[in-house]
C-alpha positions in Angstrom: 0.0 0.0 0.0 1.4 3.4 -0.9 1.7 6.0 1.8 -0.2 9.3 1.6 3.0 11.2 0.6 3.5 9.0 -2.4 -0.1 9.3 -3.4 0.1 13.1 -3.3 3.2 13.0 -5.4 1.5 10.9 -8.1 -1.6 13.1 -8.1 0.4 16.4 -8.1 2.5 15.3 -11.0 -0.5 14.1 -13.1 -2.5 17.3 -12.6 0.5 19.5 -13.0 1.1 18.0 -16.4 -2.5 18.3 -17.4 -2.6 22.0 -16.4 0.6 22.7 -18.4 -1.1 21.3 -21.5 -4.2 23.4 -21.1 -3.2 26.6 -19.5 -2.6 28.5 -22.7 -6.0 27.5 -24.1 -8.2 28.9 -21.2 -10.7 31.5 -22.1 -14.0 33.1 -21.1 -16.8 30.9 -19.7 -20.3 31.0 -21.3 -22.4 30.0 -18.3 -23.5 33.0 -16.4 -23.1 31.4 -13.0 -22.7 28.1 -11.1 -26.5 27.4 -10.8 -26.9 27.6 -14.6 -23.9 25.3 -15.2 -24.8 22.7 -12.5 -28.4 22.5 -13.7 -27.4 21.2 -17.1 -24.1 19.4 -16.4 -24.5 15.7 -16.8 -22.3 14.9 -13.8 -23.7 17.4 -11.3 -27.2 15.9 -10.8 -29.3 17.5 -8.1 -26.5 19.7 -6.8 -27.8 23.1 -8.0 -31.2 22.5 -6.4 -29.7 21.2 -3.1 -27.3 24.2 -2.6 -29.8 26.9 -3.6 -28.9 30.5 -3.7 -25.2 31.0 -3.0 -25.1 34.8 -2.9 -23.1 36.0 0.1 -22.2 32.4 1.1 -18.7 31.4 2.1 -18.0 28.6 -0.3 -15.0 26.2 -0.4 -14.3 24.2 -3.6 -12.2 21.1 -3.0 -10.0 20.2 -6.0 -10.6 23.2 -8.2 -8.5 22.0 -11.1 -8.4 24.7 -13.8 -10.9 26.9 -12.0 -14.0 26.4 -14.1 -16.4 25.9 -11.2 -14.6 28.4 -9.0 -15.1 31.2 -11.5 -18.8 30.4 -11.8 -19.2 30.3 -8.0 -17.9 33.9 -7.9 -20.3 34.9 -10.6 -23.1 33.5 -8.4 -22.2 36.0 -5.7 -20.4 33.6 -3.3 -17.3 34.4 -1.3 -15.1 31.7 -2.8 -12.0 29.9 -1.6 -10.7 27.0 -3.8 -7.7 24.7 -3.5 -5.9 22.0 -5.4 -3.0 19.7 -4.7 -1.4 20.8 -8.1 0.4 24.2 -8.1 0.1 24.3 -11.9 -3.6 23.8 -11.6 -3.9 26.7 -9.1 -1.9 28.9 -11.4 -4.2 28.0 -14.3 -7.3 28.7 -12.1 -5.8 32.1 -11.3 -5.3 32.8 -14.9 -8.9 31.7 -15.7 -10.2 33.9 -13.0 -8.3 36.9 -14.4 -9.5 36.2 -17.9 -13.1 36.2 -16.6 -12.7 39.3 -14.5 -13.3 37.6 -11.1 -9.8 37.4 -9.6 -10.6 39.7 -6.7 -13.5 37.5 -5.6 -11.5 34.3 -5.4 -8.9 33.0 -2.9 -6.8 30.2 -4.3 -4.6 27.8 -2.2 -2.3 24.9 -2.9 -3.3 22.2 -0.4 -4.3 18.5 0.0 -7.8 17.5 1.1 -6.4 15.5 4.0 -4.8 18.6 5.6 -7.0 21.6 5.0 -5.3 24.9 6.0 -8.6 26.5 7.2 -10.0 27.3 10.6 -12.8 25.2 12.1 -16.3 26.1 10.9 -15.1 28.5 8.2 -17.5 27.7 5.3 -21.3 27.7 4.7 -20.9 25.4 1.7 -18.2 22.9 0.6 -18.4 21.3 -2.8 -16.4 19.4 -5.3 -16.6 17.6 -8.6 -14.6 14.4 -8.9 -12.3 15.0 -5.9 -13.3 12.7 -3.1 -12.1 9.6 -4.9 -8.6 11.1 -4.9 -8.6 11.4 -1.1 -8.0 9.1 1.9 -11.5 9.1 3.4 -10.3 8.0 6.8 -8.5 11.4 7.2 -10.2 13.8 4.8 -13.8 13.1 5.9 -13.0 14.6 9.3 -11.4 17.6 7.7 -14.4 18.2 5.6 -16.7 18.1 8.6 -14.4 20.3 10.6 -14.3 23.3 8.2 -18.1 23.3 7.6 -20.2 25.5 9.8 -23.2 24.1 11.8 -26.1 24.0 9.4 -23.8 24.1 6.4 -24.2 22.0 3.3 -21.7 19.9 1.4 -22.3 18.4 -2.1 -20.1 16.3 -4.3 -20.3 14.6 -7.7 -18.1 11.5 -7.8 -17.4 8.5 -10.0 -18.5 5.1 -8.7 -16.3 2.0 -8.9 -18.6 -1.0 -8.6 -19.3 -1.8 -12.3 -16.6 -4.3 -13.5 -17.2 -3.4 -17.1 -16.8 0.3 -16.5 -13.7 -0.4 -14.4 -12.2 -2.2 -17.4 -13.0 0.6 -19.7 -11.5 3.2 -17.4 -8.3 1.3 -17.1 -7.7 0.0 -20.6 -10.0 1.5 -23.3 -9.4 4.9 -24.8 -12.4 7.3 -25.2 -12.8 11.1 -25.9 -11.5 13.5 -23.3 -10.3 10.7 -21.0 -8.3 11.9 -18.0 -5.1 10.0 -17.3 -5.3 7.6 -14.3 -3.2 8.3 -11.2 -3.7 7.2 -7.6 -7.4 7.8 -7.7 -10.0 5.1 -7.0 -13.7 5.5 -7.9 -15.9 5.1 -4.8 -17.5 2.0 -3.3 -20.6 2.2 -1.2 -18.5 1.7 1.9 -16.4 4.8 1.1 -19.4 6.8 0.1 -21.1 6.2 3.4 -17.9 6.9 5.3 -17.9 10.4 3.8 -21.4 11.0 5.1 -21.3 9.2 8.5 -20.9 12.3 10.7 -23.5 14.4 9.1 -27.0 15.0 10.5 -28.5 14.6 7.0 -26.9 12.5 4.3 -28.3 11.1 1.1 -27.0 10.0 -2.3 -28.3 9.8 -5.9 -26.8 7.4 -8.4 -27.1 8.1 -12.1 -25.7 7.4 -15.6 -26.3 3.7 -16.1 -27.0 3.3 -19.8 -26.6 7.1 -20.4 -22.9 6.7 -19.5 -22.6 6.0 -23.3 -22.9 9.8 -23.8 -19.4 10.1 -22.5 -17.9 6.8 -23.8 -19.1 7.4 -27.4 -18.0 11.1 -27.4 -21.5 12.6 -27.9 -21.6 16.4 -27.4 -25.2 16.4 -26.5 -27.5 14.4 -24.1 -29.4 11.4 -25.2 -32.8 11.9 -23.6 -34.1 8.4 -24.3 -31.2 6.8 -22.5 -31.7 9.2 -19.5 -35.4 8.4 -19.3 -34.6 4.7 -19.5 -32.1 5.1 -16.7 -34.7 6.8 -14.5 -37.1 4.0 -15.1 -34.7 1.2 -14.4 -33.1 2.7 -11.3 -36.4 3.4 -9.7 -37.8 -0.1 -10.3 -34.6 -2.2 -9.9 -32.6 -0.5 -7.1 -29.9 -3.1 -7.3 -28.8 -1.6 -10.6 -27.8 1.6 -8.9 -24.4 0.2 -7.9 -23.5 -0.2 -11.6 -23.9 3.6 -12.3 -21.1 5.7 -13.5 -21.7 8.7 -11.1 -23.2 9.5 -7.7 -24.1 12.8 -6.1 -23.6 13.1 -2.3 -25.7 15.6 -0.3 -24.8 16.4 3.4 -26.0 18.8 6.0 -24.1 19.4 9.3 -26.1 19.6 12.5 
């Protein structure tokens, strides 16, 4: 088993390289704010409705990457702090914020999710997209809980790792816009519930069963028939939920 330092080195190197390739191509974002983006993003199901109005809220984004979501959070009127383990990603996020004219509304930090450099109960909202499965839940779950204010909300969209066919595709099959694999591990139900165990309210929603083909086949638009069929199957055959590609986690602190 690799220790945490080695995992961090692997992840930092991977995302530093990704940011170097993309930093010069960053531009203006079309979505007016986070709510607009999250309402139509295929891998942010339910998160916009759960978080509600973010104006004036102190928001932490975990694993900000190139800053797409962070910029939109500022446009939503939130007071935003965002971090990433990759210094190059934070540099890219800073450049994206400047290009989009929101640099003064965004605090960016290089940090790891297991050791958050923030005071207890600092944030009204914590969110992330595809970040929890990069972290050691036995450490990072307590950090997430610690920095969230009482009554605060946390929401995450994460890949699931219980579909053996999907696992094979992720490991061995090329497909459009596929991210390189590092030390990340898509989540099991045990890990999902470990993230939520301390919260007064916790629920999940699995999605993208058949409609995961939208990503795998490189479609640039949703396939409504597959999404409707997913909803039908997942409601009537709950066991199939474990084979979905993605899950949204919703948490409220007492």
